[in-house]
C-alpha positions in Angstrom: -67.9 -25.2 56.8 -64.3 -24.1 57.5 -64.0 -21.6 60.4 -61.8 -19.3 58.3 -64.2 -18.9 55.4 -67.9 -18.7 56.2 -69.0 -19.2 52.6 -67.3 -22.6 52.2 -68.6 -25.3 49.9 -67.7 -29.4 47.2 -68.5 -29.8 47.9 -69.2 -31.9 47.0 -69.9 -30.2 48.1 -67.2 -28.3 49.5 -68.5 -26.8 52.7 -66.1 -28.0 55.3 -64.5 -27.3 58.7 -60.9 -26.8 59.5 -59.4 -25.7 62.9 -56.0 -24.6 61.6 -54.7 -21.3 62.9 -53.5 -20.4 59.4 -56.9 -21.4 57.9 -58.5 -18.9 60.3 -56.2 -16.2 58.8 -58.4 -16.3 55.6 -60.8 -13.4 55.6 -64.4 -14.5 56.6 -67.5 -14.1 54.6 -71.2 -14.6 55.5 -72.2 -18.3 55.5 -74.5 -19.0 52.6 -73.1 -21.9 50.7 -74.3 -24.6 53.1 -77.8 -23.1 53.2 -78.2 -23.0 49.5 -76.7 -26.5 49.0 -79.0 -27.9 51.7 -82.0 -26.2 50.1 -81.1 -27.6 46.6 -80.9 -31.2 47.7 -83.9 -30.9 50.1 -86.1 -29.7 47.3 -85.2 -32.5 45.0 -85.6 -35.1 47.8 -89.0 -33.7 48.7 -90.1 -33.7 45.1 -89.1 -37.3 44.6 -90.8 -38.4 47.8 -94.1 -36.6 47.0 -94.0 -38.0 43.4 -93.5 -41.5 44.7 -96.3 -41.0 47.2 -98.6 -39.8 44.5 -97.8 -42.9 42.4 -98.5 -45.1 45.4 -101.9 -43.4 46.1 -102.9 -43.7 42.4 -102.0 -47.4 42.3 -104.0 -48.1 45.5 -106.9 -46.0 44.2 -107.1 -48.1 41.0 -106.9 -51.4 42.9 -109.4 -50.4 45.6 -111.6 -48.3 43.4 -111.3 -45.4 45.9 -112.2 -41.9 44.9 -110.7 -40.5 48.0 -107.3 -42.0 47.2 -107.6 -40.7 43.6 -108.2 -37.2 45.0 -105.1 -37.7 47.3 -103.1 -38.8 44.3 -104.2 -35.8 42.2 -103.3 -33.4 45.1 -99.9 -35.0 45.4 -99.2 -34.8 41.7 -100.2 -31.1 41.8 -97.9 -30.6 44.8 -95.1 -32.1 42.8 -95.6 -29.6 40.0 -95.8 -26.8 42.5 -92.5 -27.8 44.1 -90.9 -27.9 40.7 -92.1 -24.4 39.9 -90.9 -23.1 43.3 -87.5 -24.7 42.8 -87.1 -23.2 39.3 -87.8 -19.7 40.7 -85.6 -20.1 43.8 -82.6 -21.4 41.7 -81.1 -22.8 44.9 -78.6 -25.0 43.0 -77.3 -22.0 40.9 -77.0 -19.9 44.1 -75.2 -22.7 45.8 -72.7 -23.0 43.0 -72.1 -19.3 42.9 -71.5 -19.1 46.7 -69.3 -22.2 46.6 -67.2 -20.5 43.8 -67.0 -17.3 45.8 -65.8 -19.1 48.9 -63.1 -21.0 47.0 -62.0 -17.8 45.2 -61.4 -16.0 48.5 -59.7 -19.1 50.0 -57.5 -19.7 47.0 -56.3 -16.1 46.6 -55.6 -15.9 50.3 -53.4 -19.0 50.3 -51.6 -17.9 47.2 -51.0 -14.5 48.9 -49.6 -16.1 52.0 -47.4 -18.6 50.1 -46.1 -16.2 47.4 -48.0 -18.4 44.9 -49.4 -17.6 41.5 -49.6 -13.9 40.8 -48.5 -13.1 44.3 -44.8 -14.1 43.8 -42.0 -12.5 45.7 -41.4 -9.9 43.1 -44.8 -8.2 43.5 -44.4 -4.7 44.8 -47.9 -4.3 46.3 -49.4 -7.7 47.0 -52.2 -6.2 49.1 -53.4 -4.1 46.2 -53.1 -7.0 43.8 -55.1 -9.2 46.2 -57.9 -6.6 46.3 -57.9 -6.2 42.6 -58.0 -9.9 41.8 -60.6 -10.7 44.4 -62.9 -7.8 43.3 -62.6 -8.9 39.6 -63.6 -12.5 40.4 -66.5 -11.6 42.7 -67.8 -9.1 40.3 -68.3 -11.9 37.8 -69.9 -14.2 40.4 -72.4 -11.5 41.3 -73.8 -11.7 37.8 -74.6 -15.4 38.3 -76.2 -15.3 41.7 -73.6 -14.6 44.4 -75.1 -12.5 47.1 -73.1 -10.6 49.7 -75.4 -10.0 52.6 -73.0 -7.7 54.3 -73.3 -3.9 54.1 -71.0 -1.9 51.9 -70.1 -4.4 49.1 -68.4 -1.7 47.1 -64.6 -2.1 47.1 -65.1 -5.5 48.7 -61.5 -6.6 48.2 -60.0 -3.7 50.0 -58.9 -4.4 53.6 -59.5 -8.1 53.5 -55.8 -9.0 53.9 -55.6 -10.0 57.5 -52.6 -9.5 59.8 -52.2 -13.2 60.1 -52.0 -13.5 56.3 -49.2 -10.8 56.3 -47.4 -12.7 59.1 -47.2 -15.8 57.0 -46.2 -14.0 53.9 -43.2 -12.3 55.5 -41.8 -15.6 56.7 -38.7 -17.3 55.0 -39.4 -19.6 52.0 -38.8 -22.8 54.0 -41.3 -21.8 56.6 -43.9 -20.7 54.0 -43.4 -23.9 52.2 -44.0 -26.1 55.2 -47.0 -24.1 56.3 -48.6 -24.3 52.9 -47.9 -28.0 52.5 -49.2 -28.8 55.9 -52.2 -26.5 56.3 -53.3 -26.3 52.6 -52.1 -29.2 50.5 -52.2 -31.9 53.1 -55.6 -30.8 54.3 -57.0 -30.9 50.8 -55.5 -34.3 50.3 -57.3 -35.6 53.4 -60.6 -33.9 52.3 -60.5 -35.4 48.8 -59.6 -38.8 50.1 -62.5 -38.8 52.6 -65.0 -37.4 50.1 -64.0 -40.0 47.5 -64.6 -42.8 50.1 -68.0 -41.3 51.1 -69.1 -41.0 47.5 -68.0 -44.5 46.7 -70.0 -45.9 49.7 -73.0 -43.9 48.7 -72.8 -45.0 45.1 -72.6 -48.7 46.1 -75.6 -48.2 48.5 -77.9 -46.5 46.0 -76.9 -48.8 43.2 -77.8 -51.8 45.4 -81.1 -50.2 46.3 -82.1 -49.5 42.7 -80.9 -52.9 41.6 -83.0 -54.6 44.3 -86.1 -52.6 43.4 -85.6 -53.3 39.7 -85.2 -57.1 40.3 -88.3 -57.1 42.6 -90.3 -55.3 39.9 -89.2 -58.0 37.4 -90.2 -60.8 39.8 -93.6 -59.0 40.4 -94.2 -58.8 36.6 -93.3 -62.5 36.1 -95.5 -63.6 39.0 -98.4 -61.5 37.8 -98.0 -62.9 34.3 -98.7 -66.3 35.9 -101.8 -64.9 37.7 -100.3 -65.1 41.2 -101.0 -61.5 42.3 -104.6 -61.2 41.0 -105.5 -57.6 40.6 -102.5 -56.3 42.4 -99.7 -55.0 40.1 -96.7 -53.8 42.0 -94.5 -53.5 38.9 -95.4 -49.8 38.3 -94.8 -48.8 41.9 -91.5 -50.6 42.2 -90.3 -49.2 38.9 -91.2 -45.7 40.0 -89.2 -46.3 43.3 -86.2 -47.5 41.3 -86.4 -44.5 39.0 -86.5 -42.2 42.0 -83.3 -43.9 43.3 -81.6 -43.4 40.0 -82.7 -39.7 39.9 -81.3 -39.2 43.4 -78.0 -40.7 42.3 -77.9 -38.3 39.4 -78.5 -35.3 41.6 -75.9 -36.3 44.2 -73.4 -37.5 41.4 -71.9 -40.2 43.7 -70.2 -42.1 40.9 -68.8 -39.1 39.0 -67.6 -37.5 42.2 -65.8 -40.7 43.3 -64.0 -40.6 39.9 -63.2 -36.9 40.2 -62.1 -36.8 43.8 -59.9 -39.9 43.4 -58.1 -38.3 40.4 -57.6 -35.0 42.2 -56.2 -36.8 45.2 -53.7 -38.7 43.1 -52.6 -35.6 41.2 -52.3 -33.5 44.4 -50.3 -36.2 46.1 -47.8 -36.3 43.2 -47.6 -32.5 43.3 -47.2 -32.5 47.1 -44.2 -34.8 46.9 -42.6 -32.6 44.2 -43.3 -29.4 46.2 -41.7 -30.9 49.3 -38.6 -32.2 47.6 -37.7 -30.8 44.2 -39.5 -27.5 43.7 -37.2 -24.6 44.2 -38.1 -21.1 45.4 -37.9 -19.8 41.8 -40.6 -22.4 40.7 -42.6 -22.2 43.9 -45.2 -19.7 42.7 -46.1 -21.9 39.7 -46.4 -25.0 41.9 -48.7 -23.2 44.3 -50.9 -22.0 41.4 -51.0 -25.5 40.0 -52.1 -26.9 43.4 -54.9 -24.3 43.6 -56.0 -25.3 40.1 -56.2 -28.9 41.1 -58.5 -28.2 44.1 -60.7 -25.6 42.3 -64.4 -26.4 41.9 -64.0 -25.8 38.2 -61.5 -28.6 37.9 -63.6 -31.0 39.9 -66.7 -30.2 37.8 -64.6 -30.7 34.6 -63.6 -34.2 35.9 -67.1 -35.0 36.9 -68.3 -34.7 33.3 -65.8 -37.4 32.3 -66.8 -39.6 35.2 -70.6 -39.4 34.4 
C-alpha cells in the first residue's frame, strides 16, 4: 500500500506503494484495505479447496467402499457450508470495497487540492474548508456501507487533514503544479494500470490454460471409461469439479475483465496526459485534473469491468 495513504486499495486491487515525497503529503489513514482484501480472497480460496477435497474424499469413498472416507467427506462438506456462513457474516469483500473507496477518496481529493483541480480551482477562497467538507461528506456515505475508522475521534474527520506539504504544493506556480501532478500522479497511475493489466492478462492466460487442461482431461477420462479402460475408477467427476473450481476462482479474481478495464484506463489516461502536458491551459486545468481523477477512480474501473465480463 502507498506510504502516503494507509488505507490504499484496485485494486485490483488498488492497495499499492509509492515512495514519492508528494505522495507522502497525502494525509494518512489506518491500513485496513489490504487486510479486508486478503481476507476476502483467502476465504474464497479456502472454501474452494475444502470443497474440492470433499469431492475427492467422496469419490475415493465410493470406489474403495470406505466409511471412514465418507465421514471425512461429510465433515469437509459441512466445513464448506460453515466457511460460507462465516464469510457471509464477516462481509469481508464489502468491507474491502468500502475501505478501498475511502482510500481513493482521500487520495483523489488531496491531489485535486494540491493541483488546483476540480472544485479546488484557483478561485476558491477557503480550499481547506472545502477539502474538509467534501471529505466528510464522502466518508459519511462510506460509513453507511462498512467503512470503519479505527482511530479515535472520528467526528469532524475532515478538519485538520490538509498537511503542510499539500499547502506547499498548492501555492506553487501553475507550471510547477502541472509538472508535479503529471509526474507524481498521472504518470504513476499510468505505470500502475499498465503493470496491473499485464499481471491480469498473464493470470487470465494461466488459469484459462489450467481449466482447459482439466476439462480436456475429464473428457478423455470419460471416453476411456466408456471403453472400459478405467474399470470402477471414474475421474470425470473429480476433474470436472477441479475445472469448475478454477473457473470460480477466475470469476472471483476477475482477471479477464480487469485486463480489459485496466487497458482502457491506461489508454484514456495516456491521451489525457499528453493533452495536459501540451494543450491544456491554466483556465482548463481544473477540469482536466477532475477528468484524470474520474478515470482512475474505482467506480470507473468497476463500470468498465462490467463490460469486460
